[in-house]
N, C-alpha and C positions, 0 to 999 in steps of 0.2 A: 300742469300737465308735464309729464316727464318725456324727455327725448330718449331715455334709456328704456328699452323694452324689458319685459318681465323675463323670468327664468324659464317660462314655458313656451316662448315664442317658436322654438324649433318644433313644437308639437302641432302647430297650426297646419291645416290641410287646405287644399284647393277645393273649396266648398261650393255647393249650389244651394241657394236659399230654399227652404222647404215650402215657402209660399209668400204671398203678399201681405200677410198679417200673422198675428200670433196663432200658432197652430191650435193650441188648446182653447183659446177664446173663440176662434172660428167654429170649433167643434161644439162648444157648449153655449154659444150665444153671449159670451162675455165681451167686455170692452177693454181697450188699452189706451194708454197715454202715449208711450213711445215704444219702439221696437228695438230688439237686440238680436244679432246674428251670431250663433255659435260658430267659432272658427275651427271647430273640430269635426262637426258633422252637418252643419247647415241649418240646424233647428232655429226657427224664428220664434222668439218668445217676447212677452211684454216686460217692461222695465219695472223697477221697484216702486215707481210712482203710480203704477197701475194697480187695480184692486187685487189681482191674483198673483202678480209677481212671478210669472211663469219662466222667465229667463233664469232667475236665481234658483227656482225649483228644479230646472233642468240641470244646473250645475250640481245641486245637492244629490240628484238622482243618478247622474252619469259621471260626475267628477271632471267634466270638461270645463277647464278654468277660463278659457278665452272667449270673449265676445267682442264684436265690433258694433258700433252704432249702426242701426239700419234705417236711419233718418236722412232725408235729402240734405246734402251740404255738410254732413258731419263725417269725419274720418277717424275719430278716436277709437281706441280699443280699451278694454277693461280686463284685468286678470283678477278673478275672484280669489285665487290662492295667494297671490302676492299683494292684494289690496292696492292695485296700482293702475292708474290711467295713463295711457301713453299713445303716441302715434307711431306708425310704421311707414317711413318714407318709401314710396314706390309700390306699396301694397294696393291691390285693387280695393275699391270702395263699392259698397252696395247700398241701395235704398229701396224702400217700397214705393210703388207708383203713387 
């Protein structure tokens, strides 16, 4: 894991999570393994280990490159565009209940 943030970090917003689970899975009765929070708009989507991979789909649909783990006890971020995992010291962390 890198201590060097990606080149898109300045684009991160003060977001409010869109819900306690993957938005699309909740709408269509799907299931998820882990959740990711878009740091651009607050969309909560499921990870690539989940059947539908909604977090990555959200990136491809919107171009929003930054997600943070939405799992309890995890504080890492991922940039799809830079293919980089990193931490942001002092950044707020989020998790689903």
